[in-house]
Steps between C-alpha positions, in 0.01 A plus 500: 500500500384740769736720698462322833709764676188718494243235586402247763557185296317172547672175413383141457719263699485143366623159608337184369122552513519780757465862390507793742438864410694749711517878498847648541660843495761600244737593784467159674808282502459147369572372853190690621293359213616151598388570858153597372494177299595297810209656693261424213621139480460448875146639476411228246450246780595221260574222752822672613646461149675835543567485876880505457509763225704814565656781299821295489328192355324679210642623172311716252542475123361681197502352153700695244473355151610136534656510847433600858662791681525490880391814686762603757397577861678836506335632181196725511193401300552806277851374413384153393404389149129474586179671390175555689290183485795280403540143618780431746587137565605399849697192590580343834818357641477125556602330824827388341596863419428488126244724331190412300485601136241767415176330398131575468189312395401544136121514515474512122645148481241310706627646830812286510817633659749636252871529569635834378866478409 
């Protein structure tokens, strides 16, 4: 694992079949990283699929062994259990106030969606 406190880490942000690569700074707070992700999602131009997305309607998770750990808005990237190039899963809040489960497409299994529990 690299010491990301001394680097400008890149992360892969995944949800379903969508993967975005974003550059961050070790001193960035997770809330700022989420804002960068919102801008990247809005730039997708995917039929307004992300038109209502905001920092408050996104949660970020990293996989640690067999479970997911949520990244807190007030934490700095350098304080989080992440390494340069790591995958961060993002989930959205549904209209009814509940949250999606982290999930990503498994392209090694005939490109079918895979639920990660």
